[in-house]
C-alpha positions in Angstrom: 108.4 302.9 95.1 107.5 303.8 98.9 103.8 303.9 98.2 103.7 300.1 97.3 105.8 299.4 100.3 103.4 300.8 102.3 100.4 299.4 100.7 102.1 295.9 101.0 102.9 296.4 104.9 99.2 297.7 105.6 97.9 294.6 103.7 99.7 292.3 106.3 98.1 294.0 109.3 94.6 292.8 110.2 92.2 295.4 109.3 90.1 295.3 112.5 93.0 294.8 115.0 92.1 297.9 116.8 88.3 297.3 117.0 88.6 293.6 118.4 88.5 295.0 122.1 85.8 297.3 121.5 83.6 294.7 119.6 84.3 292.1 122.5 83.4 294.7 125.0 80.1 295.6 123.1 79.0 291.9 122.8 79.8 290.9 126.3 77.5 288.6 128.1 77.9 287.1 131.5 79.9 283.9 131.7 78.2 282.9 135.1 81.4 282.0 136.4 82.9 284.2 139.3 86.5 284.7 140.3 87.2 283.1 143.8 89.4 285.9 144.8 88.0 289.4 143.6 84.3 288.0 142.8 84.1 289.7 139.4 82.7 287.6 136.5 85.0 285.7 134.2 83.7 287.8 131.2 85.1 291.0 132.7 88.5 289.6 132.5 88.2 288.3 129.0 86.0 290.9 127.5 85.9 294.2 129.2 89.4 294.4 131.1 91.5 294.5 127.7 89.5 297.5 126.6 90.0 299.2 129.9 93.6 298.4 129.5 93.9 299.9 126.0 92.0 303.1 127.1 94.5 303.5 130.1 97.5 303.2 127.8 96.1 305.9 125.6 95.5 308.2 128.4 98.9 307.5 129.8 100.7 308.1 126.3 98.9 311.5 125.9 99.8 312.7 129.4 103.4 311.6 128.8 103.6 313.5 125.5 101.8 316.6 126.8 104.4 316.7 129.8 107.2 316.4 127.1 105.7 319.2 124.9 105.2 321.5 128.0 109.0 320.8 128.7 110.1 321.7 125.4 107.9 324.8 125.0 108.9 326.0 128.5 112.7 325.6 127.8 112.4 327.4 124.4 110.6 330.3 125.9 113.0 330.5 128.8 115.9 330.5 126.5 114.4 333.2 124.3 113.7 335.2 127.0 117.2 335.0 128.6 118.8 335.6 125.4 116.5 338.7 124.9 117.4 340.0 128.3 120.9 339.4 127.9 121.3 341.7 124.6 119.2 344.5 126.0 121.8 347.5 126.7 121.6 348.3 130.4 
């Protein structure tokens, strides 16, 4: 039963949804229209910036998870050493 549910759910997702920004980035060509404020080509905002945004989001998520894991491990070690010190006879 769960397998059928997962298969139905996965079929609803577009298969190449994760690759769309990469394919757009690799196939990017100049639009020959410059942004009046920053001077970047319009193709940068349409094709390259979404990929950079996705990469930055992945990096931020990994860093956040590493900090949480570091805190959990640090608290576990600290608690274990505190308990060990408290149980040793003086």
